[in-house]
N, C-alpha and C positions, 0 to 999 in steps of 0.2 A: 212210639216215636219212629220217625224215618231218619236213619243215620247212614252216612257214608263213612267208610273206614279206608283211608289210604294205606299203602304199604302192606296190604293184607296178605301178601305172599311171604312176608317176613315173620320172624319169631314173635315180636310184640304185636304187630298188626293182625296176625292170624289169631293170636290168643284173644285180642280184643273183639275181633269179628265174631268168633265162636261164642264168646261170653255174651255179647249183645243179642245174638240170635237166641240163645237160650233164655235171655230175659224177656223174650217176646217182642223185641224191636223189629221193625222192617229194615233190613240191612242191605246195602250195596257194598261190595268189596271193590277196591280199586288198586290196580297194580298192572305191571306189564304182562304178567302171565296170571291166568285164573287159578287162584289157590284152591278152588273147589270146596268152599265152605258150605256145608249142608244148610239149606234154608236161606241162603243169601243169593242175591243176583250180583253179577259181575260187570264192571265198567272197565274195559281195556283202556288204559290211560298211561301215556308217558308224560310225567309231570313237566318235563323240560320242553315239551311242545306247546305249553301255554294252556290257557283255560279251555274247558270243554265247550263245544258249540251248542249242545242240546242236553243240558244236565237234568237229572230228575229233581223234582221239588223235595227238599229234605229239611228237617228240623235242626239237625246237628251234623258236624263233621268231626271225625277223629282223625287227626293228621299224623300218622305214624310213618309215612313214607319219607325215607332219607337215604343219602349216601353216607354209610357209617364207617367206612374204612379210615383208619388213622394214617393211611398212606396214599390217600386219593390226591389227585392234583387239584389245586385251589379252584381253577375255573370249572372243573367237573363238579366238585362239591358245591360250589356256589350256584351253578345251574340248577341242581336238584334241591338243595337245602334252603336256598333263598328264593330263587326264581320259581321253583316248584311250589314252595309254601304260598307265595303270592298268587300263583295260578289257581291254587285250590281256594284261597280266599276270595278271589275275584269271581270264581265259578259259582260259589255259594255264599254271596255277600250277606244274605239275611240270616244265615244259619248260626247257631252256637258253634264256635270254632275251638275245638279242644286240641291243643297243639302239644305233641309228645316231644319235649326238648331233652335236655341231658345235663347231668351234673358236670359235664365237661365245660359248661359255660362259666364255671368258677375259675379263679386265678390258678393256673397250673404250676406257677412258680413258688407258691407258698401253701402251707397246709390249710385245708378248709376245716375249721373247728366249730361244730355246730353252726355251720354257715346259715345265715338267713337270706331270704330271697333278694333283698335289695342289694346284696354284695356282688351281684352279677347282672348282666355281663360286664367284663372288664376290657381292657385295651390291648391285652397281649395273649397270645396263644402259641402252642407248640406245633399245631397242625391244622390242616384245612378243616377237619371235622369240627373242632372246638370253635375255630374262627367263624365258620359259616352257620353253625347252630346259634351262636351269639348274634350274628347278623340277622338271622331269621327272627329272633326275638325283637330286636330293634326295628326291623321292618314291620312287624305286627303292631308294635306300639305306635309307630308313625301312621299306620293305616287306621288305627282306632282314633287317633287325634284328628286325622283328615276326614274320616267318615264315622262320626259318632252314632249314626243311625244304623250302622251295620250290626250284625250279631256280636254278642259279647265274646271275648276271648279269654280262655283259661289255658294257662301255660303250666305243664307238669314237668318236673325235673327229676327223673329217676337216676339212680347211680348203680351201675354194675347189675343189670337185670339178669336174673337166672331163674331156673325152673324147667318144667317139662317143655321140651322143644328147643332148648338153649342151643344156638348155633355159634355162639361167640365166646362167652366167659369161660365155662368149663372146657370146651374143646381147645381153647388157646392155652389154658393152664396145663391140660394134659399133654399138649404138644411140646411144652417146655420141660417135661419130665425126661431125664436122661439117666438111664442105669439106676433108677430108683432114687434119683436125687432131683430136688427142685431148688434152683438157685433163686433166692429172694434178696433184694437189697435190704440191708438191716435185719435180715432174718424174718421179715414180715411182722415185726413186733409193733405194728401201728393199728390204731382203731380205724375201722371202715364201716360206713353205712352201705349195706347191700339192699337190693330191691327184688324181692320175689315177684315173679310175673303176676301172681294172684294179687299182690299188694297194688301193683300198678293197675291192674284191671279194676280193682275196687275203686281206685281214684278216678279212672276214666268213667265208670258207671256213675259215680257221684257228680262228676263234672258235667256230664250230658244232661242230667236232669236238675241241676242246681237252679233254684229260682233266679230269674233274671236280675232281680234287684240285688242279690247276693253276688252274682258274677260281676256286676257293674259297680259294686260299692266303691266309693272313692277311698283312696288311701291304701288299697290292697296292693297296687304295685308301686314301687318306688324307684327313683333313679332311672336308668335306661329303660326299665320295664313299666314306667308310669302309665296307668290306665288299663293295665292287665291284671287279672287275678292270677298270681304265680304261686305254685306250691311245690315245695320239695316233696319227693315221694321216696320212701324207704321203709325198711322193716323197723320194728318197734325200737330196738336199741342197737348201737354199734357193736361190732364184733372184732376180736383181734384177727387180723388177716391171716396170720399163720395158722391159727387154730381152725378157722373156717375152711381154708383150702385143704388142709390135711384131712379134715372130716369129710369133705366132699369127695376127695380123691379115694379115700378108703371105702367109702360107700359104693363107689364105682369100680372097686376091685384093685385099686393101685395104692400100695403102701409106699410112702415116700419119706425120705430124710431131707429136711430143709437145710440147705447150705447157705449161710449168711455171707454177704459180700458188702464191703463198705459202699456207702451211698455216693460219695463225691467222686471216687474213681470210676464207679459205674456210670454216672452221669456224663463224665468226660468221654468215656469209651463209647457210650450211646451216640453222642454227637459226632464222633469220628465215623462210626459205623454207618450212620445216616448219610453223612456226606459222601462217602464212598459209594453207597448203594444208589444215591441220586445221580452221581457221576456216571455210574455204570448203567443207569436207567433201568434198574430192576423193578419189575412190575409188582413184586410182592414185598411187603415190609420186612425188614430184618427182625429177628427174634427180640432184639434189644433196641428200643427206641426211647427217646426222652418222654414221649407221651406215656408209654407203658410205665416207665419209672415214676412219673409224676403221680401215678395212681397206685403204685405199689410201695413207694418209699415214704409217702406223706400221709398224714391223717386226712381222711375224707369223710367227715361226719356232717350231718345237716340238721338244722332245727326243723321240727315237724309240727309247729304250732298251727300253721295254715292248713295243713293236711288234716289235723284233728279237729280244729275249732271251726273252720269254715266248710270243708268238704265232709266233715263228720266221720272220718275214717280213723279207726283205732287199729293200727297195723299189727299183724302177728309177728312174733319173733323170727329171726333168721333161722331157716331150717333146711337141711338137705335130705330130709327123710324122703325116700323114694328115688334118690338120684340115680341108683342103679338102672332105672327104667327110662331115664331122660335121654 
């Protein structure tokens, strides 16, 4: 198949592009800078500039391009995550559209307990990232309703992607370690669904080649995502966050002692810290934000029925084996 992968200079997009090349697909990478994926051709493209004028003919698009910062300005995030998504859709209207969304579209103010796909998007978010990833899903649902003859849409929602090449999860955790201590709200004694990048790659591979009648089957998407095939993507079973982070850090050569702090005072403090940081117009996020707390202090687990029964993926257990080389 002929496949375009957007955001190919990033962690997820790069892994997807390399995996699809290895599968024998004809791959074009797309990003502002050439990621240099062997065997792929590159399309230099700023998604905020709108649709491509002369795109190649392709069978599928894997849209992994996004503004992922939880400290991004809303207008900047919206230009990339919503406007950019629609630009890609309009550039390749007939192609299968595999949209890499996020578990951040679920309600950040309450735990996600084996959450099912129809429970998101919701109407409230803590940051521009969650807001605009939800808006992108809604925009794709509207597009499918208006243009039923366009290519089918498959939305994948991973949570806390990790693995070789990780530029976000483990580096951010490592940066939070101070003098051998890692402060976690509630001590990290909550269940979390994590997503190895290989699990996400397996879901993408399945979504790209999924028969069209399965991708368009009625009833797959409910609520705001009606008309879309939406699938949570995560490892086989949830893990206790404390145990997972301690294991990962030890494998990377850092022994830590987890220090528990009460959740409610931490939430209030995070709100105050955010207010001051925005007033000072700091370009980098504070170490403590309510977005981070919402993913550390509450259960974040997801139902994987669609992943297993529709995409045919039986995910592997969470594992940090080899993390010392990531």
